[in-house]
LUMMAR-499899 format. One record per residue (C-alpha): residue in one letter; x, y, z. Coordinates in steps of 0.25 Angstrom, whole numbers, plus 2048, in hexadecimal, padded with zeros to 3 digits. Each point is the difference from the previous one (the first is absolute). Layout:
REM LUMMAR-499899
residu, px, py, pz
a, X, Y, Z
...
//
This chain:
REM LUMMAR-499899
residu, px, py, pz
m, 723, 958, 246
t, 80F, 7FB, 800
t, 805, 80A, 80C
t, 7FA, 7F5, 80A
t, 809, 7F5, 7FB
p, 807, 7FA, 80B
y, 80F, 801, 800
l, 802, 80B, 7F5
t, 80E, 801, 7FB
e, 809, 80C, 804
t, 7FE, 805, 7F3
a, 7F1, 800, 801
i, 800, 806, 80C
c, 80A, 80B, 7FB
a, 7F5, 802, 7F4
l, 7F4, 801, 80A
f, 807, 80A, 808
e, 804, 808, 7F4
q, 7F1, 800, 7FC
q, 7FC, 805, 80E
l, 80B, 80A, 800
a, 7FB, 806, 7F3
k, 7F2, 800, 804
a, 803, 806, 80E
p, 7FF, 810, 7FB
r, 7F2, 7FD, 7F9
v, 7FB, 7F9, 80D
a, 805, 80A, 80A
l, 7F7, 80A, 7F8
t, 7F3, 7F8, 802
t, 7F6, 808, 808
a, 7F9, 7FB, 80E
r, 7F4, 7FB, 7F7
q, 809, 7F7, 7F7
r, 808, 7FA, 80B
l, 7F2, 7FC, 809
e, 7FB, 7FA, 7F3
k, 80D, 7F7, 801
i, 7FE, 7FD, 80F
k, 7F1, 7FD, 7FD
k, 804, 7F4, 7F8
i, 807, 7FA, 80C
e, 7F3, 803, 808
d, 7F7, 7F9, 7F7
w, 809, 7F4, 7FF
i, 801, 7FE, 810
e, 7F0, 802, 800
n, 7FF, 7F4, 7F6
e, 7FC, 7F5, 809
a, 807, 7F5, 7F6
n, 80C, 808, 801
v, 7FF, 800, 80F
r, 7FE, 7F1, 800
a, 80C, 7FE, 7F7
l, 809, 808, 809
s, 7FB, 7F9, 80C
e, 803, 7F3, 7F9
a, 80E, 804, 7FC
m, 804, 805, 80E
h, 7FB, 7F3, 806
k, 808, 7F8, 7F7
d, 80C, 809, 803
f, 7FF, 7FE, 810
r, 7F3, 7FD, 803
k, 7FB, 80D, 803
s, 7F1, 801, 804
s, 7F7, 808, 7F7
f, 7FB, 808, 80C
e, 80F, 805, 801
v, 801, 801, 7F1
w, 7F5, 80B, 801
a, 804, 806, 80D
t, 80E, 802, 7FE
e, 802, 801, 7F0
i, 7F3, 804, 7F9
g, 7FC, 809, 80B
i, 80C, 807, 802
v, 802, 802, 7F0
k, 7F1, 806, 800
q, 803, 808, 80C
a, 80C, 807, 7F8
v, 7F6, 802, 7F3
v, 7F7, 807, 809
a, 80A, 809, 805
v, 805, 804, 7F3
r, 7F2, 801, 7FA
r, 7FD, 80A, 80B
n, 80D, 807, 801
l, 807, 800, 7F2
r, 7FC, 80E, 7FA
h, 803, 806, 80E
w, 80E, 7F9, 800
m, 803, 805, 7F3
q, 7FD, 80F, 802
d, 80B, 809, 801
e, 804, 803, 80F
p, 803, 80F, 802
v, 80B, 802, 80B
d, 803, 80D, 807
g, 80D, 809, 7FD
s, 807, 80A, 808
l, 801, 80F, 7FF
a, 80D, 7FE, 7F9
l, 7F8, 7FA, 7F5
a, 7F5, 80B, 7FE
g, 7FA, 7FF, 7F4
m, 802, 7F1, 7FD
s, 7F7, 7F5, 802
s, 804, 7F1, 803
w, 7F9, 7F3, 7FF
i, 802, 7F0, 800
r, 7FC, 7F9, 7F3
y, 7FF, 7F0, 801
e, 805, 7FB, 7F4
a, 801, 7F1, 7FB
k, 80E, 7FA, 803
g, 800, 7F9, 7F3
a, 803, 7F1, 7FF
c, 7FD, 7F8, 80C
l, 804, 7F3, 804
i, 7F7, 7F8, 80B
i, 807, 7F4, 806
a, 7F5, 7F8, 809
p, 802, 7F6, 80B
w, 7F9, 7F2, 801
n, 7F9, 802, 80E
y, 7F5, 808, 7FB
p, 802, 7FE, 7F1
f, 7F4, 807, 7FA
n, 7FF, 80C, 80B
l, 80F, 804, 800
a, 800, 800, 7F0
i, 7F4, 806, 7FC
m, 7FE, 80A, 80B
p, 80D, 808, 7FD
l, 7FD, 7FE, 7F2
v, 7F3, 808, 802
y, 808, 80C, 806
a, 80B, 7FF, 7F5
i, 7F4, 802, 7F5
a, 7FA, 80B, 809
a, 80D, 808, 7FF
g, 800, 7FE, 7F1
n, 80C, 7F6, 7FE
t, 802, 7F3, 7F7
v, 804, 7F4, 809
i, 807, 7F2, 7FE
l, 7FA, 7F8, 80B
k, 808, 7F3, 804
p, 7F8, 7F7, 80A
s, 806, 7F5, 808
e, 803, 7F3, 7FA
l, 7FE, 7F9, 80E
t, 7F1, 802, 7FE
p, 7FF, 7FC, 7F0
h, 7F1, 7FD, 800
t, 7FD, 80E, 806
s, 80C, 807, 7F7
a, 7FA, 7F9, 7F4
l, 7F2, 805, 802
i, 805, 80E, 803
a, 808, 7FF, 7F2
a, 7F4, 7FD, 7F8
m, 7F7, 80A, 808
l, 80A, 80C, 7FC
d, 801, 7FA, 7F3
e, 7F2, 801, 7FD
l, 7FF, 80F, 806
f, 80C, 807, 7FB
p, 808, 802, 7F4
p, 80F, 7FB, 802
e, 805, 80D, 7FE
e, 7F8, 806, 80C
v, 7FF, 7F3, 80A
a, 807, 7F3, 7FE
v, 804, 7F4, 808
v, 80C, 7FA, 800
e, 801, 7F2, 806
g, 80C, 7F8, 806
d, 80A, 7FD, 80A
a, 80C, 807, 806
d, 807, 801, 7F4
t, 7F4, 808, 7F9
a, 800, 809, 80C
q, 80F, 803, 7FE
a, 7FE, 802, 7F1
l, 7F6, 80A, 803
l, 809, 807, 80A
q, 809, 803, 7F6
l, 7F7, 80A, 7F9
p, 800, 80E, 804
f, 7F2, 801, 805
h, 7FB, 80E, 805
h, 7FA, 7F9, 80D
i, 801, 7F3, 805
f, 7F6, 7FB, 80B
f, 804, 7F3, 807
t, 7F9, 7F9, 80B
g, 809, 7F4, 807
s, 80A, 7FD, 80A
p, 80B, 80A, 805
a, 80B, 7F7, 7FA
v, 7FA, 801, 7F1
g, 7FC, 80E, 803
k, 80F, 804, 801
i, 802, 7F8, 7F2
v, 7F5, 809, 7FA
m, 805, 80E, 806
a, 80F, 7FC, 7FB
a, 7FA, 7FD, 7F2
a, 7F8, 80C, 801
a, 80C, 809, 803
r, 808, 7FC, 7F4
h, 7F5, 809, 7F8
l, 7FC, 809, 80B
s, 7F2, 7FA, 800
s, 7F7, 804, 80B
v, 7FB, 7F5, 808
t, 7F4, 7FC, 80A
l, 805, 7F4, 808
e, 7F4, 7FA, 809
l, 808, 7F6, 808
g, 7FE, 7FA, 80E
g, 807, 7FC, 80C
k, 7FD, 7FB, 80F
s, 7F4, 807, 803
p, 7FE, 800, 810
v, 7F5, 800, 809
v, 800, 806, 80D
l, 7F6, 7FB, 80A
d, 801, 808, 80E
e, 7FB, 7FC, 80E
t, 7F4, 808, 7FD
a, 7FC, 7F8, 7F3
d, 7F3, 7F9, 7FE
i, 807, 7F2, 7FE
p, 7F3, 7F8, 7FB
y, 7FE, 80B, 7F6
h, 80D, 801, 7FB
a, 802, 7F1, 7FF
e, 7F5, 7FE, 7F5
k, 805, 80C, 7F8
l, 80D, 7FA, 800
v, 7FC, 7F2, 7FC
w, 7F8, 807, 7F5
a, 80B, 809, 7FC
k, 80B, 7F6, 801
l, 7F9, 7F6, 7F8
m, 7FA, 809, 7F5
n, 806, 7FC, 7F2
n, 807, 7F4, 80A
g, 809, 80B, 806
q, 806, 803, 7F2
t, 7FD, 80F, 801
c, 80A, 80C, 801
i, 7F8, 807, 80C
a, 7FE, 7F3, 807
p, 804, 800, 80F
d, 80D, 7FA, 800
y, 802, 7FE, 80F
v, 7F9, 803, 80D
l, 806, 808, 80B
v, 7F7, 7FD, 80D
h, 801, 806, 80E
a, 805, 7F4, 808
s, 7F3, 800, 809
k, 7F7, 7FE, 7F3
q, 808, 7F5, 7F9
d, 7FA, 7F4, 806
q, 7F2, 806, 7FD
l, 804, 803, 7F2
l, 804, 7F3, 7FD
a, 7F3, 7FA, 807
e, 7F8, 80A, 7F7
l, 807, 7FD, 7F3
k, 7FD, 7F1, 801
k, 7F1, 804, 802
a, 800, 80A, 7F4
l, 807, 7F6, 7F7
q, 7F5, 7F6, 803
k, 7F4, 80A, 7FF
l, 807, 806, 7F1
y, 805, 7F3, 7FB
g, 7FA, 7F4, 806
a, 806, 7F5, 809
d, 809, 7FC, 7F4
p, 804, 80D, 7F8
r, 805, 7F6, 7F5
q, 7F2, 7FD, 7FC
s, 7FB, 80E, 801
p, 7FD, 806, 7F1
d, 804, 80D, 805
l, 80F, 7FE, 803
a, 809, 801, 7F3
r, 80C, 7F9, 7FF
v, 80F, 803, 7FE
v, 801, 805, 7F1
n, 80C, 7F6, 7FC
d, 80A, 7F5, 805
r, 80C, 80B, 801
n, 7F8, 809, 80A
f, 7FA, 7F3, 808
q, 80F, 7FB, 801
r, 804, 80E, 805
l, 7F5, 800, 80B
r, 804, 7F2, 804
r, 80E, 805, 802
l, 7FD, 80C, 808
l, 7F7, 7F7, 809
d, 809, 7F5, 801
d, 80C, 80A, 803
a, 7F8, 807, 80B
v, 7FC, 7F3, 808
s, 80F, 7FB, 7FE
k, 804, 80C, 808
g, 7F6, 7FF, 80B
a, 7F2, 806, 7FB
r, 7F4, 7F8, 804
v, 7F4, 7FD, 7F8
a, 7F5, 805, 808
i, 7F5, 7FE, 7F4
g, 801, 7F9, 7F3
g, 80D, 7FB, 7FA
n, 7FB, 7F5, 7F7
m, 803, 800, 7F0
v, 7FB, 7F8, 7F5
e, 80A, 802, 7F6
a, 7F8, 7FA, 7F4
e, 7F5, 80B, 802
r, 809, 80B, 804
y, 7F9, 802, 80D
i, 806, 805, 80B
a, 7F6, 800, 80D
p, 7FF, 80E, 807
t, 80C, 801, 809
v, 803, 807, 80D
l, 80E, 801, 805
t, 805, 803, 80E
g, 80E, 800, 806
l, 807, 808, 7F5
n, 80D, 806, 801
d, 808, 808, 7F5
e, 809, 7F4, 7FC
m, 7F4, 7FC, 7F8
d, 7FE, 802, 7F1
i, 7F2, 804, 803
q, 803, 80B, 808
h, 806, 807, 7F4
e, 7F9, 7FB, 7F4
e, 7F3, 805, 7FB
i, 7F7, 7F3, 802
f, 7F5, 801, 7F5
g, 7F9, 7F5, 805
p, 7F7, 7FA, 80B
i, 80A, 801, 80B
l, 7FF, 80A, 80C
p, 80B, 802, 80A
v, 7FB, 804, 80D
i, 80B, 808, 808
p, 7FD, 806, 80F
f, 804, 80D, 805
q, 802, 805, 80E
n, 7FF, 80F, 7FD
r, 7FE, 809, 7F3
e, 80E, 804, 800
e, 804, 7F1, 7FE
a, 7F5, 7FF, 7F5
l, 805, 80C, 7FA
a, 80E, 7FB, 7FF
f, 7FC, 7F4, 7FA
i, 7FA, 807, 7F4
r, 80B, 80A, 7FE
r, 80A, 7F4, 7FE
r, 7F9, 7FD, 7F4
p, 7FE, 808, 7F2
k, 7F4, 809, 800
p, 7F4, 7F8, 7FD
l, 7F4, 802, 7F6
d, 7F5, 800, 80A
m, 801, 801, 80F
y, 7F4, 7FD, 809
i, 7FD, 804, 80E
g, 7F5, 7F9, 809
s, 7FE, 809, 80D
r, 7F6, 807, 807
s, 80B, 809, 805
q, 802, 80E, 7F9
v, 80C, 802, 808
n, 806, 7F2, 7FA
i, 7FA, 802, 7F2
r, 806, 80E, 7FF
y, 80E, 7FA, 805
f, 800, 7F7, 7F5
l, 7FC, 80A, 7F5
e, 80A, 809, 805
n, 80C, 7F7, 801
t, 7FF, 7F7, 7F4
s, 7FF, 801, 7F0
a, 7F7, 7F9, 7F7
g, 7FA, 801, 7F3
s, 7F2, 800, 806
t, 7FB, 7FD, 80F
v, 7F2, 7FA, 803
i, 7FB, 801, 80E
n, 7F6, 7F5, 806
e, 7FE, 7FB, 7F2
y, 807, 7F8, 7F5
m, 803, 7FF, 7F1
t, 7F8, 80E, 7FE
s, 80D, 808, 7FC
f, 7FD, 7FD, 7F1
s, 7F1, 803, 800
n, 7FE, 80E, 801
t, 804, 807, 7F2
n, 802, 80E, 808
l, 80C, 7FB, 808
p, 80E, 7FD, 7FA
f, 804, 7F2, 800
g, 80E, 7FC, 7FF
g, 80D, 7FC, 808
v, 80C, 808, 805
n, 80F, 7FC, 7FD
n, 801, 7F1, 800
s, 7F0, 7FE, 7FF
g, 7FF, 809, 7F4
l, 801, 80D, 7F8
g, 7F5, 809, 7FC
k, 7F1, 800, 802
s, 7F3, 7FB, 7F9
l, 7F1, 800, 801
g, 7F7, 80B, 7FB
v, 806, 80D, 7FC
h, 80E, 7FA, 806
s, 800, 7F6, 7F5
f, 7FC, 80A, 7F6
r, 80C, 809, 804
e, 809, 7F4, 800
f, 7FE, 7FE, 7F1
s, 800, 810, 7FE
n, 80B, 809, 7FE
a, 7FC, 80D, 809
r, 805, 80A, 7F7
g, 802, 80D, 805
l, 7FC, 80D, 7F8
m, 802, 80E, 802
r, 7FC, 80C, 7F7
r, 802, 810, 800
h, 7F3, 808, 7FE
w, 807, 80E, 803
l, 809, 805, 7F5
f, 808, 809, 809
a, 80F, 7FD, 804
g, 7FC, 7F4, 809
l, 80D, 7F9, 806
s, 809, 80A, 7FA
m, 804, 805, 80E
i, 808, 7F3, 802
q, 808, 802, 7F2
p, 80D, 807, 7FE
p, 805, 80A, 802
f, 7FE, 7FE, 80F
s, 800, 80C, 809
d, 7FF, 803, 810
v, 7F1, 805, 7FD
k, 7FD, 7F2, 7F9
m, 805, 7F9, 80C
k, 7F7, 808, 809
l, 7F4, 7FD, 7F8
l, 804, 7F1, 7FF
k, 802, 7FF, 810
f, 7F2, 808, 801
f, 7F9, 7F6, 7F7
y, 806, 7F4, 808
k, 7FB, 805, 80C
l, 7F2, 801, 7FB
v, 800, 7F1, 7FA
//
């Protein structure tokens, strides 16, 4: 029970790591049935109504998240991962035969997915249950031991996760270490075999630098400024309502939330009018009174968002919707900005809150140039009824995922890889992609014929061997 004590000393953290390191080879040998039994413990926990109530209460205390969003974006996502593993794990664990070449006649080749070993998961605060437990499910499925570091910015949820996993697993297999940035730094000093981090690009660079000291492999689920492009053919009323929902889910504190909207100039006025209508439809005349709108997670992030908004307004931006704040509640009204320019910080920093810049463009080349001036995003959204325009943006941009005429769904299909590119992330997750992130793809070869084999490329060399070598390579 001691493994979930907050703020373990560095000595205790090292001792816990050594326990897991020693146990990792045995855990790697577990069968699919044994791994599924472990995952069933998590499934049983999230199907217990008392646990769900406790989780909802914890998240409401942390940032006033509604119980519906807790189910839809936290518990439901974990449940989805559990189902994907239960249906597919035996298949994922099977050796995968691959073709050879004529030069390798008499040999078979295959891939075996073996556990990486001792893994570290550093989870964020914005979806504190989902983004902690979902990667844990896949790490267990791949046969690893895991130390999980939840976020200290959502202390009630983190404490609940600690108690949950302490109840379900022995510490030498799965353990929680609570704490702040110093605790994370202490963990990053250790030679984990794999590190799975979800957070900002700035902290992702720190994690990657620490992993490089031990050549630990990493999965970095980061973020960035995910654009929306609405062209002249877009159905504006439809997209306005979808945008309000997508932007304000979790109060905008979502890595795949629309960060800004590029709208064809001919549609800008209509979009602003429809956004006002949609906001009132979904959150009422006063969104502050809505039980469905979460709050900014802490004072630091509230002040960061205030700084972005004040900076933009001071440099010429106009508040088209919202703009008011209640600091005592960490409430920022859903806000839409227009009249932006590249001198504003909000044009370059990920917003991660309920503020939506709307930027007009005259033609698709102008919109493309705007997107290309920024690092590659985690997600991109295209609103259009023109196949030509859709194809143009798909072919001329790069993003972790792209969703056309819908929002926030890139994380919902476990058959698709999820993850960023360059500044928005490294590695892919969901379904088999998560299983493989936590696995080493081990290439295996075996000779079945007992004659000379590859002796033709062994010395002494001759003209005959050279002719044979060239002949084989022509046939490959």
